[in-house]
C-alpha positions in Angstrom: 23.4 -51.7 34.5 20.2 -50.1 33.2 17.4 -49.2 35.1 15.1 -51.8 32.7 17.1 -54.6 34.0 17.5 -53.2 37.2 13.2 -53.2 37.3 13.4 -57.0 35.8 16.1 -58.5 39.4 14.1 -59.9 42.3 14.9 -58.2 45.8 17.8 -61.3 46.4 19.2 -60.3 42.9 19.1 -57.2 43.7 20.7 -57.4 47.2 23.3 -59.6 45.8 23.9 -57.3 43.5 24.5 -54.3 45.1 26.4 -56.3 47.7 29.3 -56.7 44.6 29.4 -53.3 43.3 30.4 -52.4 46.3 32.6 -54.9 46.8 34.2 -53.3 42.8 33.6 -50.0 44.0 35.8 -50.2 47.5 38.7 -52.2 45.2 38.0 -49.9 42.3 39.2 -46.2 44.5 42.0 -48.8 46.2 43.5 -49.5 43.6 43.3 -45.8 41.9 44.5 -44.1 45.2 47.4 -46.9 44.7 48.1 -46.5 40.7 45.5 -44.0 38.6 43.5 -46.7 36.8 43.1 -46.0 32.6 39.3 -44.5 32.8 38.4 -42.8 35.9 35.2 -42.7 34.5 34.4 -46.4 35.9 34.6 -45.0 39.9 31.5 -42.8 39.0 29.7 -44.7 36.5 30.1 -47.7 39.4 28.7 -45.1 41.8 25.8 -44.6 40.1 24.7 -47.8 39.7 25.2 -48.3 43.1 22.7 -45.4 43.8 20.5 -46.9 41.2 19.9 -50.6 43.2 20.0 -48.3 46.2 16.6 -46.8 44.6 14.8 -49.5 43.4 15.3 -51.5 47.1 14.0 -48.7 48.8 11.2 -48.3 46.7 10.3 -51.9 46.4 10.7 -51.9 50.3 8.2 -48.7 50.2 6.1 -50.4 48.4 5.8 -53.5 50.5 
């Protein structure tokens, strides 16, 4: 998910996407601990998306 896409989302969408990505991230980490996944770089990219979403939420809450 790119920053331009994140900027277009509403506040409710940001919150729901953040929760969804956090669940996926936890699932991915657990799966990777059990057996190595094909592309471990997905973990890194998922973490970066979560950080982007969190940053955007913080930015919007500070503006209000």
